[in-house]
N, C-alpha and C positions, 0 to 999 in steps of 0.2 A: 504494500500500500504506500501511498505517497501523499504528503501534505504540501501545499503551495502557499507561501506567504509572500505577497507582493512587496516590492521594494518600499512603497510608501507606508507599509505597515511593519517594517523591519524592527521597530521598537518592541514588537510583540515577542521577538525571539530572544530568549535568555540563554544562559550557558548550557542548561540542561533541560529546559522546558520551553514550550510556546505559551506565553501568557496572553491568551485571547484566542479568538477563532482563526483558523486558516481561511484563506480565500477560496481555495479549491481543495477538495478531498478526492483522491483517485483510489477507488476500492477495487482490488483485484480479487475476483471471486475464487473460492476454492470449494470443493464439494462439501467439506465439513463445516464451512461457515456461511454458506450462501444465504440461508434463512436469516441468520443474525445480521449479515451485511445488508440484505434487502429490506429488512423490516426495522429491527431495533436501532441499528446505526443510522439508517435514513431518518428515523424520527428524532434521534439525538442530534444529528447535524442540523436538521431543520429548526429544532428548538433553540439551538445556540447560534443560528443565523449564518451558517456557512453558505455563501452565495452560489457556489457551484459544486455539484457532486457527480463524479463520473463513475460509472460501474463498468468495469472491464471483465469480459468473459473470454478468457483466452482459448477455451475449448471451442466456442462458437465463432471466435474471431470477430468480436463486436465490442463496441463501446456505446453506452447510453449516456448522454449528457443531460443532466437535470439542472434546472435553475430554480432558485428560491423565489417564490411569488406569493406574497401575503401569508407567509408562514408555512407554506407547503411547496413541495417540489413539483414542477411541471417539466415535461420532456421538451428540451430544446433541440434535440437531435438524436438520431440512432444511426450509427456508422458501422459499416462492415469492412472486411479486409481490403476491398478494392477502393474504399472511400478515402476522402481527405477530411479529417476532423478539424473543425474550427471551433474555438472556444468563444462563447458569447462574452465572457469577461475579458478575454484577451484576443480580440479579433485578428491581430497580426500573427498569432500563433497558429500555424497550420501543421498538422501531423499526418504524414502519409502512412496509413495503417498497414499497407502492404509491407512496409519496412518493419513496423512494430511486430507484426504477426508472422514474419518470414520463417522463424524457427518453430512456430507453434503448431505446425501441421503434422 
């Protein structure tokens, strides 16, 4: 899993902890934690105001990008292996998923 804290929020990053919410959480699903990741963590991240939540399914070769809207996540995009992911929060960030999932087949 990955947490992203934007440069303008760098004061949130301490020596050993992040004091505040990350700007993006990237959750990589695994068979043993999928339910917790898709339900409990999603609710927790929404409650604490994480603006973007990505759910990566390496087996399916997909990424679902969710954005926080009035306290709940809505889908901003669903991207597959052949797609180019664009982040709503970081529109200049483009990720060629064919490169990300190249070794996942």
